[in-house]
N, C-alpha and C positions, 0 to 999 in steps of 0.2 A: 773547788773541783769535786771533792767528795760529795758535797750537797747536791751538785748537779747530777752526779751518777745515781745517787739514791732517788732523786726525783724522777729520773728517766725510768729506772726499773719499777718504781711505784706506778707510774702511768702505764707502763707495759703490762704490769700485772692486772690493772683494771680492764684493759682492752682484752687480754686473754680470757679473763673471767666472764666478761660480757659475751664474747664469742662463744664460750662454752655453754652459757645459759641459753643463748639464742638457738644453739644447735641441739640442745637436750630436749627430748619430749617430756612434757610435764603431765603427770597423771592428775585429772580433775579431782580425784579423791583426795590427793594431797592438799589441794587448795581448800576443799571443803573441811578438811581436818583442821586447818589452821585459821580459816576465815572466821572472824567473830560473828556471832548471831546478831542480826539486825532486827530490832523491834519495829514493825511497820508504824506503830504509833509515834516512834521517835523520829521518823523521817520528817524533814522540814516541809511544812505545807506551802501552798502557793503564796499564802499571805506572808509567810516568813521569808520567802524568796523575792518579795517585792512585786508580786503580780496582783495585788489587791486582795480584798477579803475573800476567804474561802466561801463557796456557796453554802447556804443553809436552806433547809426546807422545813415546812411545818411538820411537826411530829418527830423531828430529829432529836438526838440526845441533848444537844445544846438548846437552851431556851431561845426563842426568837426575840429579836429586838422589840422593845415595847413600842406600840403604835398608839397614837392618841385615840382614845375612845372613852367617852363619858357615858354614864348611864342615861337611858332615854328619859328626858324630862317629862313630868306629868303634864299632859295637855289633851284637849279633846281630839285633836288631829292624831296624836300618837296612839290614843285609845282606838281610834278608827283604824289605823294601820295594823294594830294587833288583833282586831276583831276577827273571829272566825265566821261570823254571820253579820251582814250589814242591815238586815231587816229590822232587828230589834233596836239597833242604834238609831236608824232612821225614824222609826215610830216614836222613840223617846224624844227626838229633837223636833219633829214636825209639830208646829203649833205651840211650841213651848218657849219660854223666855231664853233658854239656852240656845234653842235653834234660831232665835232672832238676832243673836250676836254675829259679828263678822265671821268668826271661825265656825259657828254653827251653820250659817248659811253656806259657807264654803264646803263643809263636810257633806251637807245634803246635796249640794251641786255635784260633788265628785261621785257620790254614791249613785245618783241618777244617771250621770254621764256613763258610768261603768255598767249599770245593771238594767236601766229602763230601755225600752225601744223608742228611739228618737224618730218620730214619724216623718219629719221633713229634713232629715240630715242629708246634705248633698253628697255625702260619701258614706260608705258602709263598712263596718268592721266585718272581717271574714269570720264566719261562724267556726268556732273551735270544734274539734272532734269530741264526741261524748267521752266522759271520763273513763268508762269501762273500756272503750276501744283504745284510748291512749294508754291505759294501764296494761292491757294485753300486749300492745306493741312495745311498751317500755320493758316489761318483764321478758319478752321474747328476745330482745336485743341485749339484755344484761347477762353477762356470763355467770354461770352457776358458781364458779370458783373465784369470782371477784372478791378480794379480801374486804372490800367496803360495801358488799352487797346489801347488808341490813341497813347501813346508814343511808345508802342511796335510795332504797325502797321507802324508808321513812321520810326522806326529804321529798321524794315524788308525791307521796300521799299528802304531805303538808301543802305543797304547791297546787295540787289538783283539787283541793277542797273548793266547793262551790259557795263562795261567799255571797253570791247574788240570789241564793235560794229565797223564794217568797216574792220575787219581783216579776214573776212570769205574768204577762198580760199588762204590766204597768207601762204606760206610754207617756211621752213628754215631747214637746217640740224643741227644736234648736233655739227658737226665740225665747222659750221659757228658761232654758239653761243659760243663755246669754244674760237674761235679766237677773237670774239668781247670782251669777258670777259678778255682774255689775253691782248688785246690792251688797254682796260681801266685800267688794273692793271699796265701795262708798262707806261702808261701816268700819273701814280701816284695816281689814285683814291683809297682811303683807303677802300671804300666799296667793290670795285672790288677785292682788295687783300684779304680781309676777306672771301668774297664769293668764291674765288679760293680755299682757304683752305677747306671750306665747301664742295665744289664740289669734291675735291680730296678724302676727307674722305668718302663721299657717293659713290664715284666710287669704293672704296675698299669694301664697304658693298654690293654693287650690284654685285661685282665679287665673292661674297660668303664669305667674311670675316666679317660676322655679329658679331661674338664674339671677333674678334681680331683687327678690325680696331681701330686705335688710332691716337693721335697727335704726330708728331715728334717734336724734339727740335726746328728745324728751323720753323716749322709751328706755334709753340707757340710764337716764337719771332716775326713772321709776324703779329700775332694777337695783340701782345703787341704794336708793332709799329703802327698798324692801330688805336688802341684805343688812342695812344698817340697823334694822330692828332686832337683829340677832335671832330671828325666827328661823330655825334650822330647815324647815320645809321650804320656806321662801328662798333660803340660800341654795338649796338643791336646784330649784327651778331656775332662779336667776343665774346661778353659776353655769348651768347647762347651756343657757342661751348665750351667755358671754363667751363660752368656750367654742361655740359653733364657728364654722368658717363662713364669713359673709363676703359678698363679692366686692364690696368697697370699704371694708373696715379691716384695719390691722391694729392689734392690741399688743402693747409692750408693757413690761412690768419693771419697775425700778429703773436702774440706770442702764439696763441691757438694751442695746440698740436693735437686737433681733426680736422678731415677733414671738409671742408666746407659742409654745407647742401645745396644740389643742388638747390632746389626750392627757398629757401631764397636768394641764391647767384644770381640766374637768375633774381629774382625780384629786387635785388639791382642794377644790370646792367640796367634793364629797367628804374628804377627811375632816375639813373644817365643820361641815354640817354635823358630823358625828361628834365632834368636840362640843358643839353647842346644844347637843341633846337630841339629835335625830336618832331613831331606833336603828342601830347598826350591829346588833348582836348576831350570833350564828343562826338565829331563827328568822332572819330577814329574807324576803323573797329572792333577792339576788344571790345570796349565799346558798339557799336551799336549792335553787336551780343549778348553780354551779356544782353542787354536790351530786344532785340527781343525774345530771346529764353529762358532766365532765369529770366526775370522780374527784373533784376538789373539795374534800370533806374535812380537811385538817385545820382550817382557819377558824378563829374564834370571833372575828369581828370583820366588818367591811374594810376598815383601814388595813388590817393584816392581809386580807384577800387582795386588795389593790397593790399592796407592797410586793407580795409573793408572785401573784399570777397575772396582774394587769399592768405591770410596769417593767420595762427593761431597767438594768442598773442605772443607766444614764437618766431615764425618766424618773426613777425613784429620787435621784438627786434633785432634779428639777422640781418635783412635787414639794420637797422640803423647802426649797428656795421660794417657790410661789406661796406656800403656806405662810411663811414668815412675813412676806410683804402684805398679803391679803389680811392676815390677822391684825396687823397694825392698822390697816385701813378701816377694818370693822370696828376695832376698839376706839380709835381716835376720830373716826368719821372723816378721815383725810384720804381722798381718792386721787391725790396728785401723783402718786406713784403708778397709777394705771393710766397709761397714755393711749388714747384712741385717735387714730389718724384715718383720714378719708383718702381713698385712692385705690388704684388697682392692686390686687394681691400679687404675690410671686407666681408667675406662670409656671405651670407644671407641678405645683405643690399639691400634696394630698389634701383633699377636702374632707371635712368632718361635719356631720349633722347628727348630733346626739339626740336620742328620743325619736318618737314617731308622730309627734304632734298630738294635740288633744283629741279625744274621741275614741 
């Protein structure tokens, strides 16, 4: 009995104390005086609470995850990509044994395609504004207090350089270009073989087959062979073509029943090309343009740029998956994990066409 009475009065005391506290006004100063100071850095991050990795950005205090990026391998084509002036390189190759190789022919073809006036081209490149005009417009739009102003101006100047200086008045026919490309492909250059397929497809599109142009089985085999040589520039071109949306082709990778997602697929090809020696440093045109026009100046390589700026978190995971399967195919020459099926695509799906065609 005594224990029950003690328990009753103890419970009554708890109720009375709670009622008193609820009715009592509490001075916030009292709470501040007794509340422990909380270090913001000690608060659990989203990652610690199970919401995935905390977002990182280039230039943040924490180092970004390493992205595959090899040094550009020595090659004539990579020398061409790094050249500030094409005229000297073209004159060196023209009529020389080096220029008679498959790669030499391809480099001369690409220089003339970019710099010469093609007299019988059925389509015309839009003339770019003069450099001085573009510079004035760029500087007028660039805020004076932009923290990356100097970087952006330097990037603009690098992209605005006229690499075709000295080709004024040089003319060539489309037939001559096609012949040079064919000779480079016949000499075994994988870049030329991949570009030949691209030229054939865009010829179909210019002939009015915008909705029906597609890749044939032999063209797909040509692209696979070009990639198999491990030529990084061929990998760039062939990977771009295989990543496009075609009206009657669906590509699946590995055991996944779903079609590959084009943008992630193309990004995977670009990262692989960087691994195999394509120039992918911070001075590449894509990164310089991203810095100049979009203020994306903090990345050190193309793979890093694709990871931070050109992929959603979901796409970044896909890129890693695609890379793994494609790398195995390249190293072992086994393309059985890339399944190409013919038939109508998913209606309403977003269509992708990377690149703007040759010319």
